[in-house]
C-alpha positions in Angstrom: -113.7 62.1 -17.3 -115.8 64.9 -16.3 -113.1 67.3 -16.4 -112.1 66.2 -19.6 -115.6 66.6 -21.1 -116.0 70.2 -19.5 -112.6 71.0 -21.2 -114.1 69.8 -24.5 -117.0 71.9 -24.1 -115.2 75.2 -22.9 -113.5 75.0 -26.3 -116.7 75.6 -27.8 -117.9 78.3 -25.5 -120.0 76.3 -23.1 -118.9 76.1 -19.4 -120.7 73.1 -17.6 -119.3 74.4 -14.1 -120.8 78.2 -14.3 -124.4 79.1 -13.3 -126.6 79.9 -16.2 -128.8 81.9 -13.7 -128.7 82.4 -10.1 -126.0 82.6 -7.5 -124.3 80.0 -5.2 -125.8 76.7 -4.3 -129.4 77.5 -5.5 -128.1 78.6 -9.0 -129.1 76.9 -12.2 -126.0 74.9 -13.3 -125.5 72.3 -16.2 -123.4 70.3 -13.7 -126.1 70.0 -11.2 -128.6 68.9 -13.9 -126.3 66.1 -15.0 -126.1 64.9 -11.5 -129.9 65.1 -11.1 -130.5 63.3 -14.3 -128.1 60.5 -13.1 -129.9 60.3 -10.0 -133.1 59.9 -11.7 -131.3 57.0 -13.5 -130.2 55.2 -10.5 -133.7 55.6 -8.9 -135.4 54.1 -11.9 -133.0 51.5 -11.9 -133.5 50.5 -8.2 -137.5 50.8 -8.8 -137.3 48.6 -11.8 -135.0 45.9 -10.4 -136.8 45.7 -7.3 -140.3 46.2 -8.6 -141.5 42.9 -7.7 -140.5 43.2 -4.0 -141.7 46.7 -3.9 -145.2 45.9 -5.1 -145.4 42.9 -2.8 -144.7 45.2 0.1 -147.0 48.0 -1.0 -150.0 45.3 -1.4 -149.2 44.2 2.3 -148.9 47.7 3.5 -152.4 48.2 2.6 -153.7 45.3 3.9 -153.7 42.9 0.6 -152.2 39.5 0.2 -149.0 38.8 -1.6 -147.4 35.6 -3.2 -143.8 36.9 -2.2 -142.5 36.7 1.4 -142.4 40.2 2.9 -141.1 40.9 6.3 -143.2 42.6 8.7 -140.5 45.2 9.3 -140.8 46.3 5.7 -144.5 46.5 5.7 -144.5 48.9 8.6 -141.5 50.7 7.3 -143.5 51.4 4.2 -146.6 52.6 6.3 -144.5 54.9 8.4 -142.8 56.3 5.1 -146.2 56.8 3.5 -147.7 58.7 6.5 -144.7 61.0 7.1 -144.5 61.6 3.2 -148.2 62.9 3.6 -147.1 65.1 6.6 -144.1 66.7 5.0 -146.1 67.6 1.8 -148.7 69.1 4.3 -146.2 71.1 6.1 -144.8 72.4 2.7 -148.4 73.4 2.0 -148.7 74.9 5.6 -145.9 77.3 4.8 -147.4 78.5 1.5 -145.9 76.0 -1.1 -148.3 75.1 -3.9 -149.4 71.5 -3.6 -148.1 70.3 -6.9 -144.8 71.9 -6.2 -144.7 70.6 -2.6 -145.2 67.0 -4.0 -142.5 67.4 -6.8 -140.1 69.1 -4.3 -140.8 66.2 -1.7 -140.2 63.4 -4.2 -136.8 65.0 -5.4 -135.7 65.2 -1.7 -136.6 61.4 -1.1 -134.9 60.4 -4.5 -131.8 62.3 -3.5 -131.5 60.4 -0.2 -132.5 57.0 -1.5 -129.5 57.4 -4.3 -127.1 58.5 -1.3 -128.1 55.5 0.6 -127.6 53.4 -2.6 -124.3 54.7 -3.3 -123.0 54.3 0.4 -124.2 50.7 0.4 -123.0 49.5 -2.9 -119.5 51.4 -2.9 -118.7 52.2 0.7 -118.3 55.9 -0.4 -118.5 57.8 2.8 -118.2 61.3 1.9 -120.6 62.3 -0.9 -123.4 64.6 -1.4 -126.2 65.5 -3.8 -125.5 68.6 -6.0 -129.0 69.2 -7.1 -131.7 70.8 -5.0 -135.6 71.0 -5.4 -135.8 74.6 -5.7 -133.2 75.0 -8.5 -134.3 71.9 -10.3 -137.8 73.3 -10.5 -136.5 76.8 -11.7 -134.3 75.2 -14.2 -137.1 72.9 -15.7 -140.0 75.3 -15.7 -138.4 78.8 -15.4 -139.2 81.6 -12.7 -142.5 82.9 -14.5 -144.0 79.4 -14.1 -143.0 78.5 -10.8 -143.4 82.2 -9.6 -140.8 84.2 -7.5 -142.7 83.8 -4.3 -142.9 80.0 -4.6 -139.3 79.9 -5.5 -138.3 81.7 -2.2 -140.4 79.3 0.0 -138.9 76.4 -1.7 -135.2 77.9 -1.3 -136.0 78.5 2.4 -137.2 74.9 2.9 -134.4 73.4 0.6 -132.1 75.7 3.1 -133.3 73.7 6.0 -133.8 70.2 4.9 -131.5 69.7 1.8 -128.6 72.3 1.7 -125.8 70.1 2.3 -126.9 66.3 2.8 -123.3 64.7 3.2 -124.2 64.3 7.0 -127.7 62.8 6.8 -129.3 60.1 8.9 -130.8 58.0 6.3 -127.4 57.2 4.3 -125.8 56.6 7.6 -128.7 54.2 8.5 -128.4 52.5 5.1 -124.5 51.9 5.6 -125.3 50.5 9.0 -127.9 48.0 7.9 -125.5 47.0 5.1 -122.8 46.3 7.4 -125.4 44.2 9.7 -126.4 42.3 6.6 -122.9 41.4 5.6 -122.0 40.4 9.1 -125.5 38.6 9.6 -126.4 40.6 12.5 -130.3 40.4 13.4 -132.2 43.6 13.6 -133.7 43.2 17.1 -130.9 44.3 19.6 -129.2 46.7 17.0 -132.3 48.5 16.4 -132.7 49.1 19.9 -129.3 50.2 20.4 -129.6 52.6 17.4 -132.7 54.3 18.8 -131.0 54.7 22.5 -127.9 56.1 20.5 -129.9 58.5 18.3 -131.8 59.5 21.7 -128.7 60.1 23.9 -126.9 62.2 20.8 -130.1 64.3 20.5 -130.2 64.9 24.3 -126.5 66.1 24.2 -126.3 67.9 20.9 -129.5 70.0 21.2 -128.8 71.6 24.5 -125.2 71.9 23.9 -125.6 73.6 20.5 -128.1 76.0 21.9 -126.0 76.7 24.8 -122.8 77.5 22.5 -125.0 79.6 20.0 -126.3 81.6 22.9 -123.2 82.1 24.9 -120.5 82.4 22.0 -122.7 83.2 18.9 -122.4 81.5 15.5 -119.0 80.0 14.7 -117.4 83.2 12.7 -114.8 80.6 11.4 -117.4 78.8 9.3 -118.3 81.5 6.7 -120.2 79.1 4.3 -122.8 78.1 7.0 -123.0 81.8 8.5 -123.0 83.9 5.7 -123.1 82.1 2.3 -126.2 79.8 3.0 -128.4 82.3 4.9 -128.0 84.9 1.9 -128.5 82.4 -0.9 -132.3 82.2 -1.0 -132.5 85.9 -0.9 -129.6 86.9 -3.3 -131.3 84.7 -5.8 -134.7 86.1 -5.1 -133.7 89.6 -6.0 -132.0 88.2 -9.3 -135.2 86.6 -10.2 -137.5 89.4 -9.4 -135.0 91.8 -11.2 -135.0 89.7 -14.3 -138.4 89.3 -14.5 -139.1 93.1 -14.1 -136.4 93.8 -16.7 -138.4 91.5 -19.2 -141.6 93.1 -18.3 -143.2 89.8 -17.0 -145.6 90.0 -14.2 -146.3 86.8 -12.5 -149.9 86.1 -10.8 -149.2 83.8 -8.0 -152.7 83.7 -6.9 -153.3 80.7 -9.0 -151.7 77.4 -8.9 -148.4 76.1 -10.3 -150.5 74.0 -12.9 -152.4 77.1 -14.2 -148.9 78.8 -14.7 -147.5 76.0 -16.8 -148.2 77.7 -20.1 -145.5 80.3 -18.9 -142.8 77.5 -18.5 -139.4 78.1 -20.1 -136.8 75.5 -19.4 -133.0 76.1 -19.6 -132.0 74.2 -22.8 -128.4 73.3 -21.6 -129.7 72.2 -18.2 -132.5 70.0 -20.0 -129.8 68.6 -22.2 -127.5 67.8 -19.4 -130.2 66.2 -17.4 -131.1 63.8 -20.2 -127.5 63.0 -20.7 -127.0 62.2 -17.1 -130.3 59.7 -17.3 -129.0 58.1 -20.6 -125.3 57.5 -19.1 -126.7 55.8 -16.0 -129.5 53.8 -17.7 -127.1 52.7 -20.5 -124.4 51.6 -18.1 -126.7 49.7 -16.1 -128.1 47.9 -19.0 -124.5 47.3 -20.2 -123.4 46.0 -16.7 -126.4 43.4 -16.8 -125.7 42.5 -20.5 -122.0 42.2 -20.4 -119.7 40.9 -17.8 -116.8 42.9 -19.2 -118.3 46.2 -18.9 -115.8 48.5 -17.0 -117.9 51.7 -16.1 -120.2 51.7 -13.1 -123.2 53.7 -13.4 -123.0 55.3 -10.0 -119.8 56.8 -11.3 -122.2 59.5 -12.9 -123.7 60.4 -9.9 -120.4 61.5 -8.2 -118.1 62.2 -11.0 -118.4 66.0 -10.9 -118.9 66.6 -7.2 -116.6 68.2 -4.5 -116.1 64.9 -2.7 -114.5 63.1 -5.7 -112.6 66.0 -6.5 -111.1 66.0 -3.1 -110.8 62.3 -2.5 -110.9 60.7 -5.9 -107.1 60.1 -6.3 -107.2 58.4 -2.8 -109.9 56.0 -4.0 -108.0 55.3 -7.3 -104.8 54.5 -5.5 -106.5 52.2 -2.9 -108.2 50.2 -5.9 -104.8 50.2 -7.5 -103.1 48.6 -4.5 -105.9 46.2 -3.7 -105.8 45.0 -7.6 -102.1 44.5 -7.5 -102.2 42.6 -4.3 -105.1 40.2 -5.4 -103.5 39.8 -8.9 -99.7 39.0 -7.6 -100.2 37.9 -4.0 -103.5 36.0 -4.3 -106.5 35.7 -1.6 -103.9 34.6 1.2 -101.7 37.8 0.8 -104.9 40.1 0.8 -106.0 38.4 4.0 -102.7 39.0 5.6 -102.7 42.5 4.8 -106.0 43.3 5.9 -105.0 44.3 9.4 -102.5 46.7 7.8 -104.9 48.6 6.2 -107.3 48.3 9.2 -104.8 49.9 11.2 -104.4 52.7 8.7 -108.0 53.4 8.9 -107.7 53.3 12.7 -105.0 55.8 12.6 -107.0 58.1 10.5 -109.8 58.0 12.8 -107.5 58.8 16.1 -105.7 61.5 13.9 -109.1 63.2 14.0 -109.9 62.3 17.7 -106.7 63.3 19.4 -106.8 67.1 17.8 -110.4 67.3 19.1 -109.4 66.0 22.8 -106.3 68.3 23.0 -108.4 71.5 21.6 -110.9 70.7 24.4 -108.3 70.3 27.0 -106.5 73.6 25.6 -109.7 75.3 25.9 -110.6 74.3 29.7 -106.9 75.0 30.8 -106.5 78.4 29.2 -110.1 79.8 28.3 -108.7 80.6 24.9 -110.3 78.9 21.6 -107.9 76.4 20.0 -106.9 76.4 16.3 -109.4 75.1 13.9 -108.8 71.5 12.8 -111.0 70.3 9.7 -111.6 66.4 9.6 -113.6 66.3 6.5 -112.6 68.5 3.3 -115.1 71.3 2.2 
């Protein structure tokens, strides 16, 4: 659907995939704003449908009573979240980001991770990522003159560290684990302890090994994206921003606050339109699914439909859906249950297919001292 829509607009001279301004990941793209608007819609739907529970947790977190039953884990979880939220905004401010921008950027990142968690819990889509970033979103909505080139540089550097490619992030993985535990009726107690031990051991191994490899062999030259493109992105965009402002004769006084520069705000019309379109599509489909049992379009489709993960794996998901639907329709639940081991075996084979090359590569290196051939498991 996305590519049909893109082709339609290209016929009128509007390319939804190309940057309106900027370079690489942090450029201003209609595509990114469509996903940002869709994510806003998902976040709004989550907050609305769970509003009574969230308000009850909020009241309990501040020591007030609530008629609704709330678990102690949720109460303390919210307290820790609020404390770390304040700390993160404070860290933004310490590196020089304006308080208002720091607050908005933090909220955008939180929304991104929550939406990723929602997608993986509801659909099982394990390979996904956000295609919007706090820095580019603020740039597209307010313009460089209002945000300020120096502020944009700081936001881009922070986004590079915290949000450049959140397809392998802790929060969505934790949500997936909690969803599996909830499905299997497993209590949190032992699983929480085991999770904490696993994270600690993983960090204890990963950090020193990574540092050793970097200092012993240097960065991985085979991954040009992380070693060349990512470090350049913030500075390349900064050069473009300053050159454009200079060509327009615009001098930005960044000694004041972001709110004081809002009078110079200049949004990208196409990006704002795509953001609104994404928001309306998600909210409309959410309302339709609640109202009509026959409604075919899932709102989460619009958070992923123009992303790289679906371009790589969308056909596989469609094929799996077709096979499952055919088995259930013509074979019934009994045949579906009989075929489950077959498909679990396919999944296990896929995992082993990724594990064996890694083991062979390690053995090859220790025996010969030569670097083995690169084997990519996840596309992109």
